[in-house]
N, C-alpha and C positions, 0 to 999 in steps of 0.2 A: 503493500499500499504506499503510495506516494505521501510524502510529508505535506501537511496543510500549512501553507504559508500565512504568517500573521499579517494582518492588515491594519495600518494606522487608523483608517477611517472607522473601524470597528472598535479597536482597543482604546483609542484616544489616550495615549500614555501621558500626554502633556497636562491632563487634569490633576495629575499628582502635585503640580506646582500651585494649585488653587485651593483655598479652604473648602471643605466639603459643602458648606452652605452656599457657595457661590457656583457650584458645578451644574446645577439645573438652571440654565439660562432661559429666561422667558422674554422674548422681544417685546418692545414697547409699542403701544398704540397711540402714543402721544404725538402731538405735532411738535416741531422743534422748539417753539416758544414755551409750550406747556412743559416739555422735558426740562428746559432751563429753569422755569418757575418752580417745578417740583424739587429741584436740587439746590435752590437758593432760599433759605428760610428768612434771611435778612435782605429785603429788597433795597434798603438804604445803605448797604455796604458798598464801598467803592470797588468796582470791578475792573475798569479800564483806565489807563493813563495814556494820554497823547500829547506829547511835548508840553507838559505842565497842566494840562486840563484833565480832570478826572470825571468819571461817570459811575453813578450807582445804577443798579438794575432799573430802578424806578425811572431814572433819567434816560436810560437807553430806551426803555419801552415808550416813554413819552415822545422821543424823537422818532421812533418807529411809527407811531400813530400819524405824526406830521408828515412823514415821507409816504406812508400808505394813501393819505388823502391827496398828496401831491400827485402821485401816479394816477389815482382815480380822476383827478381833474384834467389829466392829459389823455383820458380815455382808455387807460389800460384796464383790461377785463380779466376775468377768471380764465385760466389756461393760456393767457398771453405769455410771450417771452420778453423780458427786459434785458438787453445786452449791457454788460458791465465791463469797463476797462479801468479798473482801480487797483492801487496797491492796498495794503492792509491798513487802511485808514478807518476811523469810526463809521464814516458814511457807508463803507462796504457792509458792515454789520447791520446797520440800519436798513439798507436797501434789501438785504437777504430776508430779514424778519418781516419787513413791510410786504415783500412779494408774497411770502407765506399768508400773511394776514388777508390779502385780497385775492388769494387763490392763483397768483401768477407764479412764474419761475424766472430765475435769473440764468443767463448764459454768459460765462466768463471767458476772456481770451486775453493773451499777453503776447502779441506778435507784431508783424509789420502792418502798416495801414491797409494793404490789400487783404491781408488775412483777417484783420478786424472786420473789414467791409463784407468779406465772405461770411463771417459769423452772423452779422446783422442780416444778411440775406437768407442764410440757412434757417434762422429763427423767425423769418418774417416779422421782424421786430419793428415797431413803430417808435419806440423810445429806447434810447441808449444813454448811459451815464459814463463820463469820462472826466479827466482832470482838465482844468482851464488852460493848461500849457499845450493842449492839442493845437496843431497848427492849422492855419487857414487852408492850406493845401490838403492836409489829412481830412479835415472836415468836408471839403469839397468831394473827396472820394466817397465819403460815407453817404452824403446826400444824393450824389449823382448816379451811384451804382446799386443803390438799394431803395427799399420803400420807406426808409426812416423819415419821420415827421418832426421829432423833437430830440435835441441833444442836450442833456442836462450836464453842465460843467461844474466841477468841484475844485475849489482852492485848496491847496495843502495847509493853508493857514485858518480855515474856517473855524475849526474846533481847537486850535492850538493857541497857546500863550507865547506869542512870537518872541517876546524878550527872553524866554526860557530855552529857545533853540540855539544850540552851540554854533559857532561861526561855521565849522566844517559841514554841518548839516545844512545850514542856511546856503552855504556856497553850492552844495549839492542840488538844493531846490532851484536856486537861481539859474544853474546851468541848464535846467530843463526848458526854460523860456527862451528858445534859440531862434524861432521864427515868429512871423506875425501870427497872433493868436486867433482862434476861431471867432468869426464875427457874423455868421448867417443869422438872419432875422428869426429863425426857428431855433437858434441855440439860447438856452436859458440858464442863467446863473443860479447856483443852488439856493440862495436866499429868496430869489424870485419864485423858484419852483416851490419852496415851502409856503410862500405867501399865497400862491395859487390854491394851495390845499386848504387854506383857511376858510374858503367859501364852500367846502364840501360839508354838508350838514346830515346827509343820509347815512344809513348804516352801511359801512364799507367792508364788513367782515364776511368773507366767504365761508361756507359750510366747512368745518374742520374735516380734512381728509389727509391722513398721513401717507397715502399711497399716490397722491397727486405729485407730478414732477415738480421739483422745487429748486434744485441746484444742478446746473448742467455745465460741463467744461470739456475741454479737449485733451486727449492723450498727447503725450510728448512726441509720438511718432517714431520712437526708438525701435519699434518692432513692426514698422509698416507705416501706411499713410495715417496721419492723425485722424482720430475718430471722436465724435461727440458723445460723451458719457452721461447718462441720466441718472440722477439720484432723487430720492423722495426723502421726506422727513423720517419715515420708517427706516430706510437704509442708512441714513445719516446717524440716527439714533442707535442703529445696530453697532456702529463704531463707538459712539460716545459712551455707551453703557458697559463696553467691554475693556476699554483701555485701562491699563494698570501701570502706575509708576513704579519702577523697580525698587523693591525694598519696602514700599509703603511709607510715606513721609509722615502722615498723620496731622498735618496742619496745612493751611493755606500757603501757597508759594507765590513768590515774585517771579513772574515769567517774562523774559525778554524776548520779543519777536522783532526781527529786523527786516531784511529785504526780500524774503521769499514771498511771491505774490499769491493772492487768493484765486488766481486762475489754476492753481494746483489743488487738487481735491484734498490732499493731505493737510494743506495749510488751513483750510476751512474747517474740516472735521476735527483733525487731531490737535490743532493749536488754537485757532480763534474760538470756535464754539465750545470745544471741550473744556478750556479753561474757564470760560464764563459759567458753563454748567457746573464746574467743580468748585466754584466760588473762589478761584485763585485770582491774583492781582495780575492783570495782563498789561504789559507795557508795549505799546505800538511804536515802533521806531522805523517806519518803512522808507525814510528818505536818507538813512545812513548809508554811505558807500561801503562796499565791502572792505575796503582797505582801512576803514575807521571803526570796524567793529570793536577792535580792542578799546578804544576810547570810550565807546558806549558801554561796553562791558564794565569798565571801571566806574563809569559815571552812575550807572543804575544799580550795580551790585546785585544781580539776580540770584535767586535760588536755583532757577532753571533756565536753560537756554537751549533752544532747538538750533543746532548747528550742524548742518551737513558737513562732510569732511573738509571740504574747501574753507568753510568758515572756521572750523575748529583749528585748522592748520594756521590761519591768520592769527589767532590767539596764541597758538603754541610758538610761532616764530616771531612774535612781536618784539620789537626792540623798545617799545614804549612801556611795556608792563614791567615794573621793577622786579628784580630778582627775588626780594622778599615780600612781594605784594601778597596779602592773605586772600585765599579763596575759601575759607573755612565754611562759609554759607552757601557755596555752590553744591547743591546736593544731586542735581540731575543735569546732564548734558549728553546730547546725542541726537540721532535723527535717522532718517532713511538715506536713500540714494544707493550708489554702487557700493559693493564690498570694499574694505580696505585691507591691505596686507598686514601680517602679524607684527612686522617691525614698526609700522605706523601706530598700531594699537599700543605697543610697548612704549614708544616715545610719548604718546598722548598721556598714558597713565603715569609715566614718570613726571610729566609736566604738571599734572593735577596734584600728585603727592607732593611735589616740591613746593607747591603753593598751599598745601594744607587742605585741598578739597577732599571730601570723603566720596565724591562721585566716581562712578565707573562709566567711561564712554561707552554708550549703548547704541547699538544699531538694531532696528527692527524692520521686518519686511512688510511690504504693502504694495499696493497698485491702485490706480484710479478705479478700475472696474470693480474692485471689492471695497470701495469706500475709503481708500487709503490703507490705514494700518490693518493687517490681519494677524500679526504676531507681535506679542508684547515682548519687551526686552527681558532677558533672562535676569532674575533677581540677583543683584549684588555681584555680577561677573560680567566681563566683556565676552564677546563671542568671537573667538579666534577662528581661523581657517574658514572664513566666509559664513560664519554663523548668522542666522537671521532672526533668532528669538524663538519663542514657544507659541503655538497657535493660542489665540484668545479663547476664553472659556466657552463661548458659544459658537465658535467657528471651527470647521473641520478642514484640515490641510492634509494633503497626501500627495504621492508622487506617481505618475501614470506613464506607461509606455507611450512615447511620443506618437501622436496621431491616432491614438486609440482611447478606449475607455477601461483599459486593463490596468488595475492597480498593481504596483510593484511592491516588493517586500522592503523592509527597513534596509537602509544602506545602499540600495540601488539607485542609480542616477536616471532621472527621467524628467518629464515636465510637471512643474509644480501646479496643482489645482486647488482651489479653495471652494467651500461651500458654507454659507452662513447668512445671518440676517443683514449684513452690510453689503451684500452683492448688488450691483446696480440692476436697474430694471431693463436696461438695454443700451444699445448704441442709438445713434440717430436714424440708422437704417436696419431693417429686419434681416437683410442677408448678412451683414457684419455681426449682428447679434447672435444669429444661429451658429456661427463658427465658434464664438466665445463662450456663450451660455448653453451648456448642454445637460440634458436630463440623462442621468446614468441609470443603469439597472436597479440601483439601490433606491431610486425614486427622487434622489435629491438633484437640485439644479447646481452644476458645478461651473466655476469660471476657469477656463483653460487659459492660464496666463502667458504661455509661450516663454516662461522662464524655466531654468534648469537647476536642479539640485537634488538633494536627497534628505531623508529623515532618519534619525537613529532611533533605537529602541526606547530611549528616555523621552522621546517626543520633541527633540530639538531639531529645528529646521536648519539646513545649510544651503545657502543660495549661491550657486557657483557662477551663474551668469544671468543677466537680464536680456532675454532673447538668446538666440544661439548663433555663434559663428562657427564655421567648420574650418578645421585645419586644412592646409594644403595637402592633398592626397586622401582626405576624408577623416573622419573622426571628430570628436568635440574639441573645441578650443576654449579653455577656461583661464583667462588671463590672470586673474588674482591668485589662482592655484599655483601657476607658474611663478608669480612674483614671490609667493611665500617661500618657494624653494630657492629663488635667487638670493633673497635677502638674508638667508641663512649661510650663505657662502661668506667666509671671512674676507674683509676688505672690500 
């Protein structure tokens, strides 16, 4: 009799890392706003800081109501799309929650003017929101090549205390105003947009529906043509309710978020909304240039910083951070993106220890199609050798034979697939969706990620490559695995 192979999707060995009371995960039926309210008992507590200005949840929801009425005054209806080209400013959060309130959805993009115009056209959007440094030429592309009727422009200074913005951030903002600014008669300043909403007196709230499209964005295109990913409040909450900070901090954190844009699903779910829902103190610093992250890190003294490897390396190699600079209050640092080699992790840990930080630089795996994060960082240890974390408690991750629905055994390399409450409802087209969202014989819908790796018997996921490159002559090409061998060579 042949040996019966063990399957990760059945055994779920990663549940050993979670308390027994948390292992039976029940997805939420809440809207995004209701989820936030349920997790914040003190609505007068400050939750967001933006260049000296702070917002409580009460103040956030007050602004959301104004923005929702502004959209209604422009004719935005239930199931319409609002296209958004913003960085992580307070207005982005207001727009997202306002769209939910009126039953609309936002579509985000962060690309060239022609790509943004294509996003407006794809969404058949009549209203878009962007910064007031959008140029007249870019504005013309939007109006001439789409059905856009109104462009709402946001100033970086609207909700900021300008006197508290450091010179280097001020210089960064000033450099964005390089051409003649948008001036079409249909382009509206943010203050005027809010004033238009003051005349709306009817009930503007749509029927609550957590399965209505709410947040749409585009994939990076790293594994093929960029595709539009559709998420709902239910799929977004599927991430928010499962995320776990490594080691469990036990108190509210000061979280610094800098330049990564909300056109990325991970930024919206795992950083912006997650920290508001967790009652953390979220510091928005979207106009800090990458090379000045070290200065902002020392200025804000965060307990947590989302820092993809490029950003962490800027900190690690900074000549402006004193040798004896204390980082005792930095408890969490890390993020997603591509794997890093072992020597890089060793150097990063040495940097953190030298400065007294108890943090472990953590990488966790995720992708837009699965709502961003699908694996939590491993508690209190970094993940060497391309480790990607442990599956979230309500999410199943396993490895399948490429091009099939045949699940592989522990330790076998294949395509990483995920199944859980945070999976997208689909791409913009049914054909693309059918290739990625597949119903398996177990009855579950699985996201076929196109990424390659393996899982060990402890339930730890190892992500060897995002997408797959083939070696010359055939076979897998896993760059970071090769780098791990090279960096072990003396000299």
